[in-house]
DRENRO-823898 format. One line per 2 residues: their letters; for each residue x, y, z of C-alpha. Coordinates in nm, 4 decimals, m for minus. Layout:
A	X:Y:Z  ...
***
This chain:
XX	m1.4261:5.3026:m1.6291  m1.1033:5.4171:m1.4667
XX	m0.8207:5.1619:m1.4466  m0.5484:5.3890:m1.3080
XX	m0.3287:5.2262:m1.0551  m0.3306:5.2456:m0.3834
XX	m0.2069:4.9541:m0.1912  m0.4598:4.7114:m0.0431
XX	m0.4401:4.3974:0.1692  m0.6266:4.1014:0.0197
XX	m0.6980:3.7532:0.1543  m0.5501:3.5821:m0.1517
XX	m0.2151:3.6603:m0.3076  m0.1551:4.0329:m0.3172
XX	m0.1246:4.1925:m0.6624  0.2359:4.2594:m0.7678
XX	0.1632:4.6357:m0.7749  m0.0613:4.8920:m0.6065
XX	m0.4289:4.9170:m0.7016  m0.6689:5.2065:m0.6907
XX	m0.9375:5.1881:m0.4255  m1.1995:5.1133:m0.6943
XX	m0.9896:4.8343:m0.8468  m0.9245:4.6754:m0.5094
XX	m1.2935:4.6939:m0.4177  m1.4097:4.5468:m0.7490
XX	m1.1437:4.2756:m0.7395  m1.2622:4.1658:m0.3959
XX	m1.6289:4.1790:m0.5010  m1.5550:3.9500:m0.7955
XX	m1.3596:3.7032:m0.5818  m1.6389:3.6977:m0.3217
XX	m1.8811:3.5710:m0.5887  m1.6635:3.2653:m0.6628
XX	m1.6920:2.9755:m0.4122  m1.4004:2.7605:m0.5336
XX	m1.0509:2.8360:m0.4014  m0.9010:2.7460:m0.7396
XX	m1.1467:2.9688:m0.9256  m1.0650:3.2549:m0.6897
XX	m0.6966:3.2092:m0.7705  m0.7623:3.1989:m1.1443
XX	m0.9913:3.5034:m1.1365  m0.7425:3.6980:m0.9241
XX	m0.4686:3.6206:m1.1771  m0.6930:3.7285:m1.4655
XX	m0.7867:4.0595:m1.3037  m0.4311:4.1377:m1.1927
XX	m0.3055:4.0808:m1.5458  m0.5818:4.3013:m1.6855
XX	m0.5067:4.5850:m1.4427  m0.1359:4.5634:m1.5225
XX	m0.2072:4.5729:m1.8956  m0.4447:4.8687:m1.8687
XX	m0.2148:5.0710:m1.6396  m0.3748:5.4172:m1.6255
XX	m0.5845:5.3792:m1.9401  m0.9640:5.3740:m1.8986
XX	m1.1214:5.0374:m1.9684  m1.3078:5.0247:m2.2985
XX	m1.4033:4.7597:m2.5518  m1.1051:4.8423:m2.7755
XX	m0.8669:4.7985:m2.4808  m1.0224:4.4661:m2.3850
XX	m0.9894:4.3451:m2.7437  m0.6257:4.4580:m2.7413
XX	m0.5719:4.2659:m2.4151  m0.7478:3.9670:m2.5716
XX	m0.4782:3.9467:m2.8434  m0.2049:3.9215:m2.5768
XX	m0.3470:3.5940:m2.4402  m0.3932:3.4103:m2.7695
XX	m0.1089:3.1743:m2.6746  m0.3157:3.0345:m2.3864
XX	m0.5558:2.7414:m2.4157  m0.9185:2.8170:m2.5099
XX	m1.0403:2.7212:m2.1611  m0.7880:2.9542:m1.9944
XX	m0.8789:3.2409:m2.2268  m1.2472:3.1873:m2.1482
XX	m1.1759:3.1975:m1.7743  m0.9968:3.5314:m1.8239
XX	m1.2919:3.6699:m2.0203  m1.5363:3.5428:m1.7585
XX	m1.3434:3.7272:m1.4875  m1.3614:4.0481:m1.6925
XX	m1.7381:4.0076:m1.7374  m1.7826:3.9658:m1.3628
XX	m1.5695:4.2749:m1.3049  m1.7847:4.4800:m1.5422
XX	m2.1018:4.3367:m1.3855  m1.9938:4.4422:m1.0360
XX	m1.9027:4.7890:m1.1667  m2.2509:4.8265:m1.3188
XX	m2.4301:4.7006:m1.0071  m2.2375:4.9503:m0.7949
XX	m2.3231:5.2459:m1.0189  m1.9736:5.2952:m1.1608
XX	m2.0874:5.2472:m1.5213  m2.4201:5.2357:m1.7029
XX	m2.5973:4.9339:m1.8480  m2.5226:5.0278:m2.2081
XX	m2.1511:5.0653:m2.1398  m2.1494:4.7375:m1.9466
XX	m2.3201:4.5560:m2.2339  m2.0621:4.6947:m2.4747
XX	m1.7709:4.5863:m2.2531  m1.9004:4.2324:m2.2035
XX	m2.0038:4.1676:m2.5638  m1.6863:3.9710:m2.6352
XX	m1.7407:3.6069:m2.7348  m1.5626:3.3133:m2.5765
XX	m1.3149:3.1077:m2.7734  m1.4809:2.7999:m2.9124
XX	m1.3060:2.4769:m2.8165  m1.3527:2.2144:m3.0844
XX	m1.3461:1.8416:m3.0345  m1.3079:1.6467:m2.7111
XX	m1.0031:1.7099:m2.5008  m0.8505:1.3809:m2.3923
XX	m0.6199:1.5201:m2.1256  m0.3442:1.3206:m1.9589
XX	m0.4226:0.9681:m1.8535  m0.2125:0.6726:m1.7381
XX	m0.2454:0.3152:m1.8497  m0.2968:0.0530:m1.5800
XX	0.0709:m0.0421:m1.6008  0.1811:0.3221:m1.5666
XX	m0.0494:0.3702:m1.2679  0.1080:0.0691:m1.0961
XX	0.4511:0.2088:m1.1770  0.3569:0.5443:m1.0255
XX	0.2279:0.3793:m0.7077  0.5629:0.2040:m0.6746
XX	0.7600:0.5318:m0.6746  0.7206:0.6313:m0.3043
XX	0.9669:0.4586:m0.0711  0.7187:0.3006:0.1672
XX	0.9899:0.2119:0.4178  0.9924:0.5821:0.5143
XX	0.7216:0.7972:0.6721  0.7201:1.0335:0.3743
XX	0.6927:0.7417:0.1348  0.3936:0.6022:0.3240
XX	0.2219:0.9419:0.3096  0.3018:1.0010:m0.0578
XX	0.1697:0.6532:m0.1437  m0.1611:0.7439:0.0258
XX	m0.1761:1.0676:m0.1745  m0.1339:0.8875:m0.5062
XX	m0.3567:0.5953:m0.4020  m0.6515:0.8170:m0.3023
XX	m0.6224:1.0244:m0.6190  m0.6069:0.7304:m0.8589
XX	m0.8144:0.4886:m0.6499  m1.0972:0.7196:m0.5389
XX	m1.0868:0.9986:m0.8012  m1.0569:1.2709:m0.5388
XX	m0.9869:1.6311:m0.6292  m0.6772:1.7927:m0.4798
XX	m0.8724:2.0154:m0.2381  m1.0963:1.7252:m0.1325
XX	m0.7888:1.5202:m0.0501  m0.6141:1.8037:0.1360
XX	m0.9183:1.8556:0.3612  m0.9934:1.4837:0.4176
XX	m1.0301:1.3873:0.7844  m0.9494:1.0470:0.9309
XX	m1.2990:1.0444:1.0803  m1.4460:1.0711:0.7301
XX	m1.3300:0.7174:0.6496  m1.5867:0.4788:0.7946
XX	m1.7168:0.1260:0.7558  m2.0569:0.1187:0.5846
XX	m2.2452:m0.1857:0.4556  m1.9406:m0.4049:0.5070
XX	m1.6892:m0.1863:0.3215  m1.4765:0.1231:0.3793
XX	m1.6011:0.4513:0.2385  m1.5397:0.8247:0.2604
XX	m1.8681:0.9602:0.3936  m2.0383:1.2857:0.2988
XX	m1.7584:1.4108:0.0765  m1.8419:1.7680:m0.0227
XX	m1.7111:1.8315:m0.3717  m1.7366:2.0884:m0.6457
XX	m2.0590:2.2848:m0.6442  m2.1356:2.1680:m0.2900
XX	m2.2424:1.8219:m0.4083  m2.2188:1.5575:m0.1359
XX	m2.1382:1.1940:m0.2113  m2.0132:0.8809:m0.0391
XX	m1.7023:0.7397:m0.2075  m1.5989:0.3753:m0.1869
XX	m1.2398:0.3095:m0.0762  m1.0707:0.0044:m0.2358
XX	m0.9077:m0.2314:0.0150  m0.5557:m0.1658:m0.1175
XX	m0.6068:0.2075:m0.0634  m0.7327:0.1462:0.2922
XX	m0.4277:m0.0687:0.3652  m0.2027:0.2171:0.2567
XX	m0.3946:0.4576:0.4804  m0.3565:0.2238:0.7791
XX	0.0184:0.1913:0.7215  0.0548:0.5722:0.7126
XX	m0.1625:0.6493:1.0170  0.0071:0.3782:1.2248
XX	0.3564:0.5035:1.1359  0.2558:0.8682:1.1899
XX	0.0774:0.7793:1.5161  m0.2377:0.9703:1.4235
XX	m0.5973:0.8581:1.4740  m0.8006:1.1754:1.4261
XX	m0.7926:1.5064:1.2437  m0.6493:1.5655:0.8974
XX	m0.5368:1.2500:0.7225  m0.2441:1.4120:0.5390
XX	0.0161:1.6118:0.7300  0.3247:1.8094:0.6253
XX	0.6665:1.6574:0.6960  1.0091:1.8121:0.7393
XX	1.3054:1.7001:0.5291  1.4059:1.4744:0.8170
XX	1.0646:1.3062:0.8021  0.9022:1.4600:1.1106
XX	0.5469:1.5953:1.1233  0.5673:1.9754:1.1277
XX	0.2061:2.0905:1.1004  m0.1575:1.9878:1.1054
XX	m0.2578:2.0519:0.7441  m0.1008:1.9618:0.4095
XX	m0.1702:2.2201:0.1393  m0.3207:2.1197:m0.1927
XX	m0.0165:2.2538:m0.3769  0.2020:2.0135:m0.1774
XX	m0.0189:1.7336:m0.3109  0.0307:1.8660:m0.6626
XX	0.4083:1.8637:m0.6057  0.4080:1.5006:m0.4864
XX	0.2247:1.3909:m0.8010  0.4396:1.5980:m1.0349
XX	0.7703:1.4795:m0.8850  0.6587:1.1165:m0.8716
XX	0.5382:1.1181:m1.2325  0.8706:1.2601:m1.3468
XX	1.0393:0.9563:m1.1946  0.8500:0.7309:m1.4338
XX	0.9323:0.9551:m1.7282  0.6070:1.1529:m1.7526
XX	0.6265:1.5319:m1.7637  0.3525:1.7889:m1.6985
XX	0.1306:1.5445:m1.5111  m0.0925:1.6723:m1.2311
XX	m0.3211:1.5492:m0.9555  m0.6346:1.5948:m1.1661
XX	m0.4848:1.3639:m1.4291  m0.4987:1.0847:m1.1703
XX	m0.8697:1.1545:m1.1210  m0.9133:1.1205:m1.4962
XX	m0.7013:0.8034:m1.4925  m0.9270:0.6494:m1.2273
XX	m1.2372:0.7242:m1.4345  m1.0919:0.5826:m1.7558
XX	m0.9598:0.2672:m1.5876  m1.3030:0.2138:m1.4342
XX	m1.4615:0.2448:m1.7776  m1.2088:0.0142:m1.9442
XX	m1.2787:m0.2433:m1.6704  m1.6470:m0.2435:m1.7647
XX	m1.7670:0.0076:m1.5068  m2.1189:0.1423:m1.5525
XX	m2.1208:0.5003:m1.6784  m2.3751:0.6113:m1.4191
XX	m2.1689:0.4621:m1.1350  m1.8592:0.6422:m1.2678
XX	m2.0664:0.9633:m1.2644  m2.1392:0.9046:m0.8940
XX	m1.7719:0.8351:m0.8269  m1.6680:1.1593:m0.9979
XX	m1.9503:1.3558:m0.8265  m2.0620:1.4965:m1.1619
XX	m2.3968:1.6728:m1.1920  m2.4979:1.4925:m1.5137
XX	m2.4130:1.1865:m1.7188  m2.3292:1.4135:m2.0131
XX	m2.0511:1.5736:m1.8092  m1.9076:1.2293:m1.7395
XX	m1.9270:1.1319:m2.1064  m1.7391:1.4459:m2.2072
XX	m1.4891:1.3928:m1.9280  m1.4137:1.0369:m2.0357
XX	m1.4145:1.1117:m2.4071  m1.5847:0.7735:m2.4139
XX	m1.6690:0.7929:m2.7831  m1.3016:0.8108:m2.8816
XX	m1.0623:0.5155:m2.8570  m0.7041:0.5886:m2.9619
XX	m0.5270:0.2682:m2.8528  m0.7387:0.0452:m3.0778
XX	m0.8944:0.3080:m3.3018  m1.1784:0.2337:m3.5414
XX	m0.9650:0.3338:m3.8397  m0.6795:0.0975:m3.7530
XX	m0.8364:m0.1879:m3.9505  m0.9373:m0.0300:m4.2784
XX	m0.7629:m0.3048:m4.4753  m0.5827:m0.0546:m4.6956
***
């Protein structure tokens, strides 16, 4: 399977070097099989790194294993994403007659890295969440918007892309309370998400100050605080969360950590596990259990009172 390095225009970020026609075609085929924008970005990164590592050397099992040793410093989940991208690449090559089945089986027979235990991830306490919500200066237009970003993430457990694409019209009154209707999440699952009253109040303050009543809820602002576009990117949302969390002394904290925080605070407040599953739009209760790490308590751990 030839991995020699021609320039090609791609819808995502362009590779930092020229690709052969076969590489460019296979790269696009792989990305077309992945529905999620974030997965496309991750797969593109994995394939670009692989092509750069291979240079003009033909792809073989020994070369993949050599490449595998160069990513040992990454987390098990990241390594497994890289390996998954390679398997999809090999699969597309086989389906398009570039390599045979036996060669494809040999190239893909590389096991994932086993991740042991339950990953807790980053999560705020209730006091830290309140502190984070207090960071945006709500006397300014930007502060009102940034408060809504944080409030919807921690109050409604939205994903970054779900929040970036949220429309004002999606927030409606149903059965006497405000909800986000027909929210399409990961895997195409559709749910209705309840909006706490304090979150709705923040939304109303932002939309009134921004003088908007339809279209995208979140809009980009200039440094002077003026609306300069009709869509706020999901990376801008990530930046708001990261910069705000730094102001309360927390480093390396992202938007998804607020989703996790919402779930854990719901659980600690006595929330039913099945209802938390609906809130998170998970496909199964087992996914929610793993996500919460609900069998592990580290604040008041079971081995704190051994009497020794």
